N, C-alpha and C positions, 0 to 999 in steps of 0.2 A: 825486649827481655822481660821475663817475669821477675818479681821481687824475691828477695831472699831474706833469711833471718826472721822467721815468724814463729810465734808460739802455737798458732793454729791456722789451718788453711781455710777455715770457714767460721761463720758465726752460727752457733748451734741453738736448737730448740727441741725438746722432747715432743714427739708427735704420735698421737693415736690414730688408727686407720680403720675406717668402716668400709668393709667390702660390700658394695651394692650390687643388685642384680644387673647382669650384663657386663660385669667385669669392671665397672666404674668404681673408683676409690674416692672416699671423702676423708680428707686429712684434717685433724684438729690439733693445732699447736697449743700445748699446755704452757702458756707464757706466764701469766701473773694471776690467774683467777683462783684456781683450786689448790695448787701445791702448797701454798703458804698457810692455808686455813687450818684451824685446830681440829685434829682428828684424822689426818691423812698421813700415811707413811709410804715410802717407796722401798721395794725390796728387789733383790737380784734373783738369779736362778737357784741360789742356795737358800732362799727364804730369809735372807739377812738384809738389814738396812745397809746402805753404802754411801749415803749423801745427806746433807742438810736439805731437806725437801723444799725449804723456802728460799734457797739460793737462786741466783739468776738462771734463766733458761740456758744460757751459754755454759755456765759453770756446771749445771746439772748434767748436761750431756758429756762434758769433759769427765765428770765423775763416772758416768756410765762406761766410757772407754777405759778409764783406769781400772775399774772393777772387772771389766770384761777380760782383762789380761789374765785374771786368776779364776774368775767364775763367770759363767754365761750371764750377761747383763744387758744384752741387746737381743730381744726386748727386755726392758725392766717392767715392773708392775707398780702402778699406783693403787693403793688399797685403802678402803674406808668402811665405815659401818652404815647402818640404815639412817641414823640421825644425820650423819654428815651429808649423804647424798640427797636427802630430803631438803637440807638447808642450803647446801652449796652446789650440789650437782657434782658430776665427775665427767669431764670431757663433754661429749655430745649428749650425755644423760643430764638433762637440764633440771634445775631445782623447781620448787613450787608446785609439786604434784603433776608435772607433765608426764606423759606416757613414756615408758622406757622398755616395755616388754619387747618391742620390735628390735631394740638394740641387743637384748639378751638373745633373742631368736637368731640374730645375725652373727652372734659370736663376738660382737664388739665389747659388750658389757658382760663380765663374768660374775656369776652370783653363786653364793654358797650359804646354806643355812648355818653352818659352823665354819670356823677357821680351817678345820681339817678338811671339810668338803670343798672349800674354796682352794685350798692348797692342792688338792687332787686335780682341779680344773686348771690351775696354773702350772702344774707339773713341778712343784717345789716340795721339799720334804715337809710333811705336816708338823713333825716335832720341832723342826727348826723355826717354822713360821710361828707356831704357838709360843715358843720361847722368845722370839723377837718381839711379838706383840706384848707379852707379859712384861718384859724388861722396859719397853717403851712406855707402857701404861703406868708402871710403878713411878717412873720419873715424871711423866707428863702430868700426873695428878698434882705434882709439886711445882709444875711450871718449869721443869729442868730437862735439858737434853745433854747429858755429859758426853755422849758419844759423838754427836755431830753439831751441836749448838744451834738447833732450830729455834728461831726467835731471839737470837743473841745479838742481832744487828738492827739498826734503824730501818734498813731496807727490808729485812724479814718482817719486822713488826708493822711497817706501813702496809704490807700486803696481807697481814693477818686480820683477825677480827678484833677491832678496838674495844668491843664490849666484853670480850672474854679475858678474864684475869686468872692468875697473875701473868701468864704468857699468852699473848694473842695468837700464837702459832701452835700451841700445844694443848691437846685434850686427849684423854684416854679413848681408845676404841671401846665402844660399849657392846650391847647385845647385837646379835645377828638379825637378819641375814647380813652378810658381808659382800662387798662389791670390789671389783678391780678392773682396770683396763691395762692393756699392754701399750707401752710407749717405746718408740724407736728413735734413733738418732736422726733428726731432721735438721735442715739448715735454713736460715733466713737470708743468706747471702754469702758470697765468697769473701775471704780475707786476703787470699793470695791473688795478686793481679799484676798488671803491667807496671814495671818500675818507672818512676817519674822523679823529676827534680822539684825544687821548691817553686818553680814557675808552672807546675802541672804539665810540663813537657814530657812526653813519652821518651824513654831512653832505649838505645840500641844495645846490642850485646857487649859493646865496648864501653858502655856507660855514658855515651854521648847523646845529647838531645836530638831527636829526629825533627827537622824543620817542618813546621806546620801541623804537627801531630800532638794533640793534647789528650789528657785522660783525667777523668774525675769519677766520683761515685765508686761503686763496687768493682768497676773495671780497673781502678787504681789499686796498687798494692796498699794494704792497710797501713795508715800512718800510725796506728796503735800496735802494729806488729802482730795482729791477730788476737790481741787481748780485747776484753769487753768491759771497760770500766764503768759504763753507764748506758741506759737506754738511749737510742738515737745515735749510737756511735757510727752508724753508716750514713746518717743524714747530715750530721755536722760537717764532716770532711767533704761530702758531696757538694754542699752549699759553698763551703769555703774555697775548695779548689776549682769549682765551676766559676766562681767570681775571679779567682786568681788567673785562671786560663783566659777568661774574657779580657781582663786588664792587660795581660801580657800580649795577647793577640792584637788588641787595639793599638798598643804602642808599636807593635811590629809593622803595622800598616802605614805608619807615618815616616 
């Protein structure tokens, strides 16, 4: 039987996609490197922010789904200015002066000399995007984000820029050109899996253990109920219930 009572069927991550010649796709998971840095925002199809960009990758995609119920948000857009992309990069567009024209030519990296020009390429309302950036910039200059609280937690600040003050996750977007990548809802593993008991024994439809059948890792229904309280939440249970299964199986042989 599959497990029941979960908040999410998967552990999520926003992913940008490079379409390569021959139909091959290269996926980039935006886990912890760029989203929390100062000077990046995420917007939906209405050109509005919808999330604390520094939040966990799991929570970020959950926010995408919530926003998508009202406004197209899959894909969403990560947006930054020239200074940001030169300093931190953006997805597959790496920092440090590395070439990025090939990513622009491939349609992976979207570039606009002005916010209005970039909005046209994103297919979002230019006035709305301009208003979003203006509001964000006003508060970011003070190190504040009253709308979504970017940089308000220890987790956020740990992933930001410690040399940037007063908020390591907030900086106004400056002069163009501006850049963006589309991000989609990707997953790093399933949260809904085979129901099991405390001995890591797989359960049947009646809730009874199936003799000799054990389950661990992402095949087991998430012991966190699909929540993602910390990095490695798929690894800890896998190690734990792999050990539990081994202990129970060893005792069963005597």
